[in-house]
C-alpha positions as CSV (number, residue, x, y, z in Angstrom):
1,M,-1.2,-16.1,10.4
2,S,0.3,-12.8,10.5
3,R,3.7,-13.6,8.8
4,V,1.2,-15.2,5.8
5,G,-0.1,-11.9,5.1
6,L,2.8,-10.1,5.1
7,V,4.2,-12.5,2.1
8,A,0.5,-11.9,0.7
9,R,1.1,-8.0,0.8
10,G,4.8,-8.8,-0.2
11,L,3.4,-10.5,-3.6
12,L,1.0,-7.8,-4.5
13,Y,3.5,-5.1,-4.5
14,L,5.8,-6.7,-6.5
15,L,3.2,-7.5,-9.1
16,I,2.0,-3.7,-8.6
17,G,5.8,-2.9,-9.5
18,W,5.8,-5.0,-12.1
19,M,3.0,-4.1,-14.2
20,A,3.9,-0.5,-13.4
21,L,7.5,-0.9,-14.8
22,Q,6.0,-2.2,-18.1
23,V,3.7,0.5,-18.4
24,A,7.1,3.0,-17.8
25,F,8.3,1.4,-21.3
26,G,5.1,1.1,-22.9
27,G,4.3,-2.4,-22.4
28,G,1.7,-2.3,-19.7
29,G,-1.8,-3.5,-20.9
30,K,-3.4,-4.0,-17.4
31,E,-3.8,-1.3,-14.4
32,A,-0.9,-1.0,-12.3
33,D,-3.2,-1.8,-8.9
34,R,-4.9,-4.4,-7.1
35,K,-7.4,-5.3,-9.8
36,G,-4.3,-5.7,-12.1
37,A,-2.6,-7.4,-10.0
38,L,-5.2,-9.9,-9.9
39,E,-6.4,-10.2,-13.6
40,A,-2.6,-11.0,-14.3
41,I,-2.4,-13.8,-11.5
42,A,-5.6,-15.4,-12.6
43,D,-5.0,-15.4,-16.0
44,K,-1.9,-18.3,-14.7
45,P,-2.9,-22.0,-14.0
46,G,-3.2,-22.5,-10.2
47,G,-3.8,-18.5,-9.9
48,L,-7.2,-18.6,-8.5
49,V,-5.8,-21.1,-5.8
50,L,-3.2,-18.3,-5.0
51,I,-5.6,-15.3,-4.9
52,G,-7.7,-17.1,-2.1
53,L,-4.6,-17.5,-0.2
54,M,-3.5,-14.0,-0.7
55,A,-7.5,-13.6,0.9
56,A,-6.8,-15.5,3.7
57,G,-3.4,-13.3,4.3
58,F,-5.0,-10.4,4.0
59,A,-7.8,-11.4,6.5
60,A,-4.8,-12.2,9.0
61,L,-3.4,-8.8,8.8
62,V,-6.7,-7.4,9.6
63,L,-7.1,-9.5,12.3
64,W,-3.0,-9.0,13.5
65,Q,-4.2,-5.1,13.2
66,V,-7.4,-5.1,15.6
67,A,-5.2,-7.0,18.2
68,E,-2.9,-4.4,18.1
69,A,-5.3,-1.5,18.1
70,L,-6.9,-3.1,21.0
71,F,-4.1,-4.7,23.2
72,G,-1.2,-2.2,21.9
73,R,1.9,-3.0,20.0
74,P,4.8,-4.9,20.7
75,V,7.0,-1.9,20.3
76,P,8.1,1.1,22.7
77,D,5.5,3.0,23.8
78,G,3.0,1.0,21.7
79,D,0.3,1.2,24.2
80,K,0.0,5.0,22.9
81,A,-3.6,5.7,21.6
82,T,-1.5,7.2,18.5
83,K,0.1,3.7,17.9
84,R,-3.4,2.2,18.4
85,L,-5.5,4.7,16.0
86,G,-2.7,3.7,13.3
87,S,-3.2,-0.1,13.7
88,A,-7.1,0.9,13.5
89,G,-6.4,2.5,10.1
90,R,-4.4,-0.2,8.6
91,A,-7.1,-2.6,9.4
92,V,-9.6,-0.6,7.9
93,V,-7.1,-0.6,4.7
94,Y,-6.5,-4.5,4.9
95,A,-10.0,-5.1,5.5
96,S,-10.8,-3.6,2.0
97,A,-7.9,-5.3,0.2
98,F,-9.3,-8.5,1.9
99,A,-12.8,-7.7,0.6
100,A,-12.0,-6.8,-2.9
101,T,-9.7,-9.8,-3.5
102,L,-12.2,-12.1,-1.7
103,A,-14.8,-10.4,-4.2
104,F,-12.5,-11.1,-7.0
105,L,-12.0,-14.8,-6.3
106,F,-16.1,-15.0,-6.6
107,G,-16.2,-13.1,-10.0
108,H,-16.6,-9.3,-9.0
109,H,-13.7,-7.8,-10.6
110,G,-15.0,-4.4,-9.9
111,S,-13.6,-1.1,-11.5
112,S,-10.1,0.1,-11.5
113,S,-8.7,2.1,-8.5
114,D,-8.5,5.4,-10.7
115,Q,-12.3,5.1,-11.5
116,Q,-13.4,4.1,-7.9
117,S,-11.3,7.3,-6.7
118,K,-13.4,9.4,-8.8
119,T,-16.7,7.7,-7.9
120,Y,-16.1,8.4,-4.4
121,T,-15.1,11.5,-4.7
122,A,-18.0,12.8,-6.5
123,R,-20.1,11.3,-4.1
124,L,-18.3,12.9,-0.9
125,M,-18.6,16.2,-2.5
126,E,-22.0,16.0,-3.7
127,A,-22.9,16.2,0.1
128,P,-23.1,19.2,2.3
129,G,-19.7,20.0,3.5
130,G,-18.5,16.9,1.4
131,R,-15.6,19.1,-0.3
132,W,-13.7,19.9,3.1
133,L,-14.3,16.0,3.8
134,V,-12.0,15.6,0.4
135,L,-9.7,17.8,1.3
136,A,-9.3,16.1,4.9
137,V,-8.9,12.8,3.5
138,A,-6.4,14.2,0.9
139,A,-4.5,16.1,3.8
140,G,-4.2,12.8,5.8
141,F,-2.8,10.9,2.5
142,V,-0.2,13.4,2.7
143,V,0.9,13.3,6.2
144,V,1.0,9.5,5.8
145,G,2.8,9.8,3.1
146,V,5.4,12.6,4.2
147,V,5.9,10.5,7.9
148,M,6.5,7.0,5.5
149,V,9.2,8.9,3.6
150,V,11.1,10.8,7.0
151,N,10.9,7.2,9.0
152,A,12.4,5.5,6.4
153,F,15.0,7.6,6.1
154,R,15.3,7.5,10.2
155,H,15.5,4.1,10.3
156,K,12.3,3.8,12.3
157,F,11.1,0.1,10.7
158,M,14.0,-1.3,12.8
159,K,12.1,-0.7,16.1
160,E,9.2,-3.2,14.2
161,L,11.8,-5.8,13.4
162,K,13.6,-8.4,15.7
163,S,17.0,-7.1,15.0
164,W,18.7,-9.4,17.4
165,E,17.7,-12.2,15.0
166,M,19.6,-10.3,12.0
167,G,23.3,-11.3,11.3
168,R,25.2,-9.2,9.7
169,T,24.6,-9.8,5.7
170,A,20.6,-9.9,6.6
171,R,20.8,-6.1,8.1
172,R,22.5,-5.0,5.1
173,V,20.1,-6.6,2.8
174,V,16.9,-5.6,5.1
175,K,17.9,-1.8,5.6
176,P,18.2,-0.7,2.0
177,L,15.1,-2.7,1.0
178,A,13.3,-0.8,3.9
179,M,14.5,2.8,2.9
180,V,14.0,2.6,-0.7
181,G,10.6,0.3,-0.5
182,N,9.3,2.6,2.5
183,T,10.3,5.7,0.6
184,A,8.5,4.9,-2.6
185,R,5.3,3.5,-0.7
186,G,5.5,6.8,1.1
187,L,5.9,9.1,-2.3
188,V,3.1,7.3,-4.2
189,I,0.4,7.7,-1.2
190,A,1.5,11.5,-0.8
191,A,0.5,12.0,-4.7
192,V,-2.7,10.2,-4.3
193,G,-3.2,12.8,-1.7
194,A,-1.9,15.7,-3.6
195,F,-4.4,14.6,-6.7
196,L,-7.6,14.3,-4.1
197,A,-7.0,17.6,-2.9
198,Y,-6.5,19.0,-6.4
199,A,-10.0,18.0,-7.1
200,A,-11.6,18.9,-4.3
201,I,-9.9,22.5,-4.3
202,T,-11.1,23.0,-8.0
203,F,-14.5,20.9,-7.2
204,Q,-13.4,18.3,-10.1
205,P,-14.0,14.8,-9.1
206,D,-12.3,13.5,-12.1
207,K,-8.8,14.9,-11.2
208,A,-8.8,12.4,-8.3
209,Q,-6.4,9.5,-9.0
210,G,-6.2,5.8,-8.0
211,L,-3.0,4.0,-7.8
212,D,-3.0,3.4,-11.5
213,G,-3.2,6.8,-12.5
214,T,-1.2,8.3,-9.9
215,L,2.0,5.8,-10.9
216,R,1.1,7.0,-14.5
217,E,1.6,10.6,-13.5
218,F,5.1,10.1,-12.6
219,A,5.9,9.7,-16.2
220,S,4.5,13.0,-16.9
221,T,7.5,14.3,-14.6
222,P,10.5,15.9,-16.0
223,A,12.1,12.5,-15.5
224,G,9.7,11.2,-18.5
225,P,9.4,7.1,-18.1
226,W,12.6,6.9,-16.0
227,G,10.6,8.8,-13.3
228,L,7.5,6.0,-13.2
229,A,10.3,3.3,-13.7
230,A,11.8,4.8,-10.7
231,I,8.6,4.8,-8.8
232,A,8.0,1.1,-10.1
233,L,11.4,-0.3,-8.9
234,G,10.7,1.4,-5.5
235,V,7.4,-0.3,-5.1
236,L,8.9,-3.8,-6.2
237,T,11.6,-3.1,-3.6
238,F,8.8,-3.0,-1.0
239,G,7.7,-6.1,-2.2
240,L,10.8,-7.8,-1.4
241,Y,11.1,-5.9,2.0
242,S,7.3,-7.1,2.8
243,F,9.2,-10.8,2.9
244,C,11.3,-9.7,4.9
245,E,9.4,-8.1,7.3
246,A,7.4,-11.8,7.3
247,R,10.6,-13.1,8.5
248,Y,11.8,-10.7,11.1
249,R,8.7,-8.4,12.3
250,K,7.8,-8.6,15.8
251,V,4.0,-9.9,15.9
252,D,3.5,-10.4,19.6
253,A,4.2,-9.4,23.2
254,S,6.9,-12.6,23.6
255,N,8.6,-10.9,20.9
């Protein structure tokens, strides 16, 4: 079930990356986020069936990460509190993806990631101490993103994979996909945190950005649309790497 979930995650990232690539070259009509990806699938024959399978996949990812949070991960030092906490955090993220996908399946499309980010940021900042809480969340995003980038270059992902089952060709394919994909994912997550921090510091909730808005901001860099295109290709690459993970990821203690 966890491997089915990794395939669902890969498909989602492929769709988001493809839509971001279209935005980079002026052809993006949908948001480059989960909502936009699901809308793109729903428009196709058999789309709702595929969305249902994706929801089941995300549910499987939740169960997998909860199990790792409770019993440890099948990697060196997998019983450490930090490892368990990381699994718990991923369980929350996947639970959110499952809930949103299931709601979409029943007709509740919801708002875009940008609107959700602005709304939740505004609500938090209205509460006592909310501004500091937003800053703490922003710092968490930045730290997670930076760690992802560093771990990508240090090949930390190999500890999560059944490397002994890989042939020479598989290694040559998986390593660059993992490095490029995880780097792009880390940069996007860190950028989301940076926008959130800016919103808290300036006390302007509307400056917070979701996934779609963050991706579009890469087009405002000196690299222009090519900056967004590079990140979009990285997101696509992470989708492909997710399929590799579905094949080689260690998912239980017997691995």
